[in-house]
C-alpha positions in Angstrom: 189.3 26.6 100.9 192.5 25.8 100.0 195.6 28.4 100.0 195.7 28.1 96.3 192.1 29.4 96.0 192.4 31.9 98.5 195.7 33.7 96.9 194.0 33.4 92.9 191.5 35.8 94.0 192.3 39.8 95.8 191.1 40.1 99.4 191.2 42.9 101.9 191.6 41.5 105.8 189.0 42.6 108.8 189.7 42.0 112.6 187.2 41.4 115.0 186.6 40.8 118.5 183.8 38.6 119.1 182.1 37.5 122.1 179.6 33.8 122.0 178.5 31.1 123.9 179.2 28.8 121.1 182.6 27.1 119.9 184.6 30.1 118.4 185.1 28.6 115.2 181.3 28.0 114.9 181.0 31.7 115.3 183.6 33.1 113.4 182.0 30.9 110.9 178.7 32.5 110.6 180.0 35.6 110.5 182.0 35.4 107.7 179.3 33.6 106.2 176.4 36.5 106.6 178.9 38.8 105.2 179.1 37.1 102.0 177.4 34.3 100.3 176.2 32.8 103.1 172.7 32.3 105.4 171.7 30.2 108.1 171.6 27.3 105.8 173.0 26.2 102.7 170.5 27.3 99.8 170.3 26.2 96.3 172.6 28.4 94.2 175.4 28.5 96.8 177.3 26.4 94.7 180.4 24.6 95.6 182.7 27.4 92.8 180.2 30.1 94.3 181.7 29.8 97.6 185.1 29.8 96.3 184.7 32.6 94.6 182.7 34.6 97.4 182.1 33.1 100.3 184.5 35.2 103.1 186.8 32.8 104.9 188.1 33.6 108.7 191.7 33.1 108.6 192.4 33.1 112.1 190.9 32.6 115.7 193.1 34.2 118.7 191.2 33.1 121.8 191.0 35.3 125.3 189.9 35.3 128.8 186.3 34.5 128.2 183.6 36.3 130.9 180.9 34.3 132.7 177.9 37.0 131.9 177.2 38.7 128.4 178.7 41.9 127.1 175.0 42.5 125.6 171.8 41.4 125.8 170.4 38.6 123.4 167.0 37.8 123.0 168.3 34.9 120.4 170.1 33.3 123.5 167.4 33.8 125.7 164.7 32.0 123.7 167.3 28.3 123.0 168.1 28.8 127.3 171.8 29.0 126.1 173.7 30.4 128.7 177.8 30.9 129.5 180.5 31.0 129.4 180.7 33.4 126.7 183.9 32.5 124.9 185.5 36.2 123.5 188.6 36.0 120.6 190.2 38.2 118.2 189.3 36.6 114.7 190.4 37.8 111.3 188.3 36.9 108.3 189.5 37.8 104.6 186.8 38.8 102.0 186.5 38.8 98.1 187.3 42.1 96.8 184.9 41.3 93.6 182.1 41.0 96.0 182.2 45.0 96.8 184.2 46.5 93.7 184.3 50.7 94.2 181.7 50.9 95.9 182.4 52.3 99.7 178.7 52.2 101.1 178.7 48.0 100.6 182.5 48.0 101.9 181.1 49.6 105.1 178.3 47.0 104.9 180.4 44.0 104.4 182.6 44.7 107.4 179.7 46.5 109.8 177.3 45.7 108.7 174.6 43.1 110.1 177.4 41.5 112.1 175.5 43.4 115.3 172.8 41.4 115.1 174.0 38.5 114.4 172.4 36.0 117.3 175.2 33.8 118.3 177.4 37.2 119.0 177.0 39.0 122.5 179.6 41.2 121.8 181.3 42.0 117.9 183.8 45.0 117.4 185.3 45.6 114.2 189.1 46.4 115.0 191.1 46.5 112.3 190.5 47.1 108.2 193.4 46.1 105.8 193.1 47.2 102.2 195.1 46.5 99.6 196.9 49.6 97.9 195.5 48.6 93.9 192.0 48.6 95.9 192.5 51.8 97.8 193.3 53.4 94.3 189.4 52.8 93.0 188.5 55.2 95.5 188.5 59.2 96.0 192.1 59.8 98.1 191.9 63.1 99.8 192.1 66.1 97.5 194.2 68.1 100.0 195.4 65.8 102.6 199.0 66.5 104.7 200.6 68.1 102.3 197.5 70.8 100.7 196.3 71.7 103.9 199.6 72.9 104.6 199.7 74.5 101.3 196.3 76.7 101.7 197.4 77.7 104.9 200.6 79.0 104.4 202.8 76.7 107.0 205.2 74.4 105.3 206.3 73.1 108.6 204.9 72.8 112.3 201.8 72.3 113.6 198.5 74.1 112.5 196.9 76.2 115.6 193.8 76.8 115.0 190.2 77.5 117.5 186.7 77.3 117.4 184.6 80.0 117.0 182.6 80.4 120.6 179.9 80.7 121.7 178.7 77.5 119.9 175.9 78.8 118.4 173.8 82.6 118.7 176.3 84.9 117.2 174.8 86.9 114.3 176.9 87.1 111.0 178.8 90.4 112.4 179.5 88.8 115.6 181.4 85.7 113.8 183.2 88.4 111.5 184.2 90.1 114.6 185.3 87.4 116.6 187.3 86.0 113.2 188.5 89.5 113.0 190.5 88.8 116.3 191.8 85.5 115.9 193.0 86.7 112.5 195.6 89.7 114.7 196.2 87.1 116.8 198.0 84.5 114.9 196.1 81.2 114.4 196.2 79.6 111.1 192.9 77.9 111.4 189.2 78.6 112.4 186.6 76.4 112.3 182.5 76.3 113.0 181.2 74.8 115.7 179.4 71.1 114.8 176.1 72.3 115.8 176.3 75.9 113.7 175.2 75.1 110.5 172.7 77.4 108.7 169.9 78.8 111.1 168.0 81.9 111.3 170.2 83.9 113.2 173.1 83.2 111.1 172.5 82.0 107.4 175.7 80.4 106.2 175.5 82.3 103.4 175.6 85.6 104.9 178.3 84.3 107.5 180.3 82.9 104.5 180.3 86.7 103.2 181.1 88.4 106.5 183.6 86.2 107.4 185.6 85.8 104.4 185.4 90.0 103.7 187.4 90.1 107.1 190.1 86.9 106.3 190.5 88.0 102.7 191.2 91.7 104.2 194.0 90.2 106.8 195.4 87.8 103.7 195.5 91.2 101.9 197.7 92.7 104.6 199.6 90.3 105.5 199.9 87.6 103.1 198.7 84.8 105.0 195.2 83.4 104.7 193.3 81.7 107.2 191.9 78.8 107.2 188.1 78.9 108.1 186.4 75.7 108.2 182.3 76.7 106.9 180.1 73.9 108.8 177.9 72.9 105.9 176.8 69.7 106.8 172.9 69.6 105.3 171.5 66.9 102.1 173.8 67.1 99.4 172.3 69.4 96.7 172.3 72.1 99.6 176.1 71.1 100.4 177.3 71.3 97.0 175.7 74.8 96.7 177.3 75.7 100.6 180.8 74.6 98.3 180.4 76.5 95.8 179.6 79.6 97.7 182.7 79.2 99.4 185.1 78.8 97.5 183.9 81.7 95.1 184.5 83.7 98.2 187.6 83.2 98.5 187.5 80.4 101.2 189.4 77.1 101.4 187.9 74.5 103.7 184.5 73.2 104.6 183.4 71.0 107.3 180.8 67.6 107.2 179.7 65.9 110.6 180.7 63.0 108.4 178.7 60.6 110.4 175.4 61.8 109.5 175.6 63.1 106.1 176.8 60.0 105.1 179.7 58.7 103.1 177.9 58.9 99.8 177.7 62.4 100.4 180.4 63.0 101.1 182.0 61.0 98.0 180.0 63.1 96.1 181.0 66.5 98.3 184.6 65.5 97.6 184.0 65.0 93.7 182.7 68.5 93.3 184.9 71.1 95.4 188.8 71.4 95.3 188.0 73.2 99.1 190.0 71.2 101.6 187.1 69.2 104.0 187.0 68.8 107.7 186.0 65.8 109.1 184.2 66.2 112.4 183.1 63.1 113.7 180.6 63.6 116.3 178.5 61.1 117.2 181.5 58.2 116.8 181.9 57.4 121.0 178.1 55.5 120.3 180.1 53.3 118.1 183.4 53.4 119.7 182.8 53.6 123.0 181.5 50.2 124.4 184.4 47.8 124.5 182.2 45.4 123.0 180.3 47.2 120.6 181.0 49.1 117.3 184.4 49.9 115.0 187.8 50.9 116.6 188.8 54.1 115.1 191.2 53.1 112.6 188.8 50.8 110.3 186.6 54.0 110.3 189.1 56.5 109.7 190.1 54.1 106.6 186.9 54.3 105.4 186.8 58.4 105.6 189.6 58.1 103.7 188.0 56.4 100.9 185.1 59.1 100.8 188.1 62.1 100.1 188.1 63.6 103.6 191.1 65.8 104.1 191.2 66.6 107.9 189.6 64.1 110.7 189.0 64.7 114.5 191.4 62.5 116.6 189.5 64.6 120.0 192.9 65.3 122.3 195.2 64.3 124.8 194.4 64.9 128.6 190.8 66.4 127.2 186.9 66.9 128.3 186.0 63.5 127.0 186.4 60.0 128.2 188.8 58.4 125.6 192.7 57.1 126.9 195.1 59.4 125.9 197.0 56.3 124.6 193.7 55.3 122.4 193.9 59.6 120.8 197.0 59.1 120.0 197.2 55.6 117.9 194.3 57.5 116.4 196.3 60.2 115.0 199.3 57.4 113.8 196.5 56.2 112.1 195.6 58.9 110.1 198.8 59.8 109.3 199.8 56.0 108.0 199.6 56.0 104.2 196.9 53.5 102.6 197.4 53.9 99.2 200.1 56.1 98.5 200.4 60.3 99.5 196.7 60.0 101.5 197.1 60.5 104.9 194.4 62.6 106.6 195.3 65.9 109.1 194.7 64.5 112.9 192.9 67.5 114.2 193.2 67.0 118.0 190.5 69.5 119.7 188.7 69.0 123.4 190.4 70.6 126.7 193.6 71.9 124.5 196.7 74.2 125.5 200.2 74.6 125.9 200.4 72.1 129.1 199.0 69.4 126.5 201.1 69.9 123.7 204.5 67.9 124.9 202.4 64.7 125.4 200.7 65.1 122.1 204.3 65.7 120.4 205.5 62.7 121.8 202.7 60.6 121.3 202.3 61.4 117.8 206.1 61.9 117.1 205.3 64.9 114.1 203.7 67.8 114.0 201.4 67.3 110.8 198.5 67.9 112.8 195.7 70.8 113.4 195.9 71.4 117.0 192.5 73.5 118.4 192.3 75.0 121.6 189.5 77.1 122.7 190.2 78.1 125.8 194.0 78.0 125.8 193.7 80.4 123.2 190.4 83.0 123.7 191.2 82.2 127.6 194.8 83.3 128.0 194.9 85.7 130.8 197.0 88.2 128.2 194.7 87.7 125.6 193.9 85.6 122.2 197.7 86.7 121.4 199.2 85.2 123.7 197.2 82.7 124.0 198.5 81.6 120.3 202.1 82.5 121.1 202.3 80.2 124.2 201.2 77.3 122.1 204.0 78.0 119.5 206.2 78.3 122.7 205.2 75.0 124.1 205.8 73.5 120.6 209.3 74.8 120.5 210.2 73.2 123.7 208.8 69.5 123.1 210.5 69.8 120.0 213.8 70.8 121.7 213.0 68.7 124.7 213.1 71.2 127.1 210.8 71.5 130.0 208.1 73.9 129.5 208.5 75.7 133.3 212.2 75.6 132.5 211.3 77.0 128.4 208.8 79.5 130.0 211.2 81.3 132.1 212.0 84.1 129.4 208.8 83.2 127.0 206.0 85.4 129.1 202.9 84.2 127.3 204.2 80.3 128.1 204.4 81.2 131.7 201.6 82.9 132.3 199.5 80.1 130.5 201.1 77.4 132.2 200.8 79.9 136.2 197.2 80.6 134.8 195.6 76.4 133.0 198.1 75.3 135.7 
């Protein structure tokens, strides 16, 4: 296709890692054709005009070192007795916006669908997704995002500090409310349910919402500060709408969903039916990201959830308990804070083994305190109690912003000193 023809149609751009024993240009063209107007042979109706309007085009191939063994099994190649070497490349593909329109599931199917089944590939991973601002604006932006989350919490600057209700499951609504009361008094800004704690028989969501919001509303009346609680409403769509309506009626400000399992359509519909902040829990993402030659990287992942209208999104934590490298976590947070089509950044959520000691590298890596910093053991496990745990993290953020080493800053700050001594 000529440059003039391509320039005449609005497009978006996806970059992939591919691995193949075939010539790279051939394999890349197979991917572009499969995800637009083509199939493995040219068929009736696939006219030159149609291809010019609708076929995706490979615009860049950046060759990488080859492998002697394939990253993934492939019966297609076995049947053809096709072996290595297995060539690798970053390829950039441009797709016509007109192929999709304002349709998030179809956008996801286009950039991540049958690519993983292609017989020509022994590895394929979506690395990045670049959309035009005009295309982004066809979708629902986060309703609250960074600014709205800050407004609802009542904290104009500094990180939003929070924690997760533990034990993960098993507490009754009354037990949960007692823990919430303790955390409110400790000075947290944010509390969330665990992803495994939704609407079980031992703690029906409706009862839990009412019990917890009584505590939070009472605390707000006394102090003027309303703690944000992210109630896990993950369920089928009609139930999620009912759950969100209940949370809003009881004075809540946030709901949480396990976005991978609820799906794009459900999250879009939830976004359109509630003014509450939507806390996106990404549990299960590692099965899509962890293999270096398969799946989807975080950048395109967060793009599509932002199009769905999620306001807050988990990015893991630095030096945490999960597999991910710190550089990857920091890059994910920066991706969340990068505008797509205007004021549509989402609040990155740090969690997993976070405490005062992980604050300086977090601040240094992200360069912003527009984030939610969740600390379970770092708050609840502080030797001097939860209030000291919260204070130790606030002290650590003050030290990081001032460029002062934690041991030095802790000399006159007992909560931080205790945290450093206890957690090491």
